C-alpha positions in Angstrom: 22.8 -260.7 -71.5 25.5 -261.3 -68.8 25.0 -260.1 -65.3 27.8 -260.1 -62.8 27.5 -259.6 -59.1 28.5 -256.1 -58.1 31.2 -257.4 -55.7 32.9 -259.2 -58.7 32.8 -256.0 -60.8 34.3 -254.0 -57.9 37.0 -256.6 -57.3 38.0 -256.8 -60.9 38.0 -253.0 -61.1 40.2 -252.8 -58.1 42.6 -255.4 -59.5 42.8 -253.4 -62.8 43.5 -250.2 -61.0 46.3 -251.8 -58.9 47.8 -253.2 -62.1 47.8 -249.8 -63.8 49.4 -248.3 -60.8 52.0 -251.0 -60.7 52.7 -250.4 -64.4 53.2 -246.7 -63.7 55.7 -247.5 -61.0 57.5 -249.9 -63.3 57.8 -247.2 -65.9 59.2 -244.8 -63.2 61.6 -247.5 -62.2 62.8 -247.9 -65.8 63.3 -244.2 -66.2 65.1 -243.8 -62.8 67.5 -246.6 -63.7 68.3 -245.0 -67.0 68.8 -241.7 -65.3 71.1 -243.3 -62.7 73.2 -244.7 -65.5 73.4 -241.5 -67.5 73.7 -239.0 -64.7 71.6 -236.3 -63.0 72.1 -233.8 -65.8 71.1 -236.1 -68.6 68.0 -236.1 -70.8 67.1 -239.4 -69.1 67.1 -237.7 -65.7 64.9 -234.9 -66.9 62.4 -237.3 -68.3 62.5 -239.5 -65.2 62.0 -236.6 -62.8 59.2 -235.0 -64.8 57.3 -238.3 -65.3 57.7 -239.2 -61.6 56.4 -235.8 -60.5 53.4 -236.0 -62.7 52.6 -239.5 -61.4 52.9 -238.5 -57.8 50.9 -235.3 -58.3 48.0 -237.5 -59.5 48.4 -240.0 -56.7 48.6 -237.3 -54.0 45.5 -235.6 -55.4 43.6 -238.9 -55.3 44.9 -239.8 -51.8 43.9 -236.5 -50.4 40.3 -236.9 -51.8 37.7 -237.7 -49.2 36.3 -240.1 -51.7 39.4 -242.3 -51.6 38.4 -245.6 -50.0 41.8 -246.5 -48.5 42.0 -246.5 -44.7 43.2 -243.2 -43.4 46.4 -244.5 -41.8 47.4 -246.2 -45.1 46.6 -243.0 -47.1 48.7 -241.0 -44.7 51.7 -243.3 -45.0 51.5 -243.3 -48.8 51.1 -239.5 -48.8 54.3 -239.3 -46.7 56.2 -241.5 -49.2 54.9 -239.4 -52.1 55.9 -236.1 -50.5 59.4 -237.6 -49.8 59.6 -238.7 -53.5 58.6 -235.2 -54.7 61.1 -233.5 -52.5 63.9 -236.0 -53.6 63.1 -235.5 -57.3 63.2 -231.7 -56.7 66.6 -232.0 -54.9 68.0 -233.9 -57.9 66.5 -231.4 -60.3 68.1 -228.5 -58.4 71.5 -230.2 -58.2 71.3 -230.7 -54.4 71.4 -234.4 -54.8 72.4 -237.1 -57.3 70.8 -240.0 -55.4 68.6 -242.0 -57.8 69.3 -245.1 -55.8 66.9 -244.2 -53.0 64.2 -243.4 -55.5 64.8 -246.7 -57.3 64.6 -248.6 -53.9 61.3 -246.9 -52.9 59.8 -247.3 -56.4 60.7 -251.0 -56.4 59.1 -251.5 -53.0 55.9 -249.8 -54.1 55.7 -251.7 -57.4 56.3 -255.0 -55.6 53.6 -254.1 -53.0 51.1 -253.8 -55.8 51.7 -257.3 -57.2 
């Protein structure tokens, strides 16, 4: 039977979690780019906005949990970004904005930061 040091298991688990998060941001990015090409009233935009809101709802819930192990300052910064993304997606959904470019830039930065 194999036994691994607990620290190795935690490190691998953390790496896998970061990779899954990066993949979610990559999917958001693909959807935002398609929405930007097709326009804010397109099916692609609806799909992108809905997917992004679901992802950020889960992230924000996790970040707000007292069990989240990230440092408080980093958690607060990511929460601020998430709230901005949620507001921006809602503005696009309501027709108050058509700016997918900012969402693409932020999502790209987040994805790159998880590499």
